[in-house]
N, C-alpha and C positions, 0 to 999 in steps of 0.2 A: 129697290127693295131687297133686303137681305134674305138669303135662303134660310129655311128652317134648320135648326141645329141637328146634326147627326149624333144623337145621344149615344153614350157608351152603353153597351149591353152589360149584363151582370158579370160576365167573366172579365171584360175590359175594366169595369169599375173596381172589381176586386184586385186586379193587378195594379191599377192606377193608385188605389189607396195604400197598397203595400209599398209601392215605390215611393210615394210621398212620405209615408211613415219613416222609411229609411233616410230619405233626403233631409227630412226635418230633424230627426233625432240623432243621427250620426255625428254631425258637427258638435252638438252639445256634449255627447259622450267623449269625443276626442278632446274638446276644450277642457273638460274637467280633469282628465289625466294630465294634460300638458300644463295646465295652471298649477296643479298640485306638485308636479315634478320639477318644473322649470320656469314658472311664472310667464308662460307664453300662451297665446291662443292658437288655434289650429292654423289660421292664416299666417300668423307670424312664423310659426314653425315651417310652413311650406315655403315662405320667402327665404328663410335661412337655409333650408335644405336645397332649394333651387340654386342658391348662390354657391353652396358647398360643391355642387356637381358641375358648376359652370367653369369654363376655361379661365384659369387664374382667379377663380372664385369671384368673378366680376361679370356683371351684365348691365346692359342699358335698362333703365327703369321701364321703358315701354315694352321691351322684350320680357322682362321679369313679370310685369303685370299679366301679359298674355300667358306665360308659362304657369303662373299661379292662379289663373282663371279669375282674376280680379280686375277692377277698373284701375286706371292710372291714378285717379283721385283717391281711391281706397288705399292703394299701395303707397302713395305719397304720405298719407296720414300715418300709416303703419310704419313706414320707413323713418319718419320723424321720431317716433317712439323708440324704434330699434337703434337709431343713431344716438339718441339721448342716453341710452343704456350702454353705448359703446359696442353694440353687437354688429353694426355695419358702419361703413363710411360712404358718404355720397360726395361726388365731385363732378365738375364739368368734364365732358369727354374731350380729350385733347385734340382729336381729329374732327370733331363736330361740336362746336360750342353750343348748339341747340339741344344737345342730348345730355342727360345726366347719367352717370354710372354709379352703381352700387357695388361695394366690395365687402365680403365677409371679413370680419376682424378675428383676432385670436379669441376675444371674448365671445364672439358669435359662435365660433367652432366649439368652445367649451360648453356654452349653453345648449347647443345642439347635441353634443355628446351626452349631456345630462338628460335631455328629453327623449332621445331616440330609443333607448332600450324599452322604456315603459310604453312608448307610442307603438312600437312594433309589436310588443306583447299584446296590447289592447286590440290592434288591428287584426292580429291573428285570432284572438278570442272572439271578437265580434263578427268577423267576416269569414276568414279562411278556414277556421276549425269547423265551420258549419258546412263547408263545401268539399266535394271530392275534386280531383284534378280536372276532370272533364267539365264539371259545373263551374269551376274557377275560370277555365278558358272561355266557356260560354258567357259568363258574367263579363269578362274582359271584352269580348267581341261585341256583345250587346251594348255595353257602356260606351265603347268607342264609336259605334254607329249612332247612338243617340246624341253623344256629345258633338259629333261632326254635324249632325242635322241642326242642333241647337245653335252651333257657332256659325252656320251658313247664313 
């Protein structure tokens, strides 16, 4: 028999609903800006940005999925679209034929350069302009703790 639920108290519920509000609404706000500026959604932008920062702007698809907080299945679907638009290239890993590599193309770098200024401006407006430096550090620390627990 299962134990009775340990219900959230009023303060926990208030915090939970605020967090869920941010989690649910932030991607939509970011998608809107990115679609308008560069015809990308937020996940596509994150994929391109991760590749831009990778060594030789190339990553294994499995590593890219992990870095982008997405499933390999979702990444494969998105990669097909990005590849179709000439923003990335995918090919078999020469040292491990079971792995697929993704590389950012010149077109991908250009699209990222188009999207990035508006994206950074919106992130500042929505998040960082509302926080002082200490609150920003606290948000980062709390987010890292929660993410580690979720990924465990």
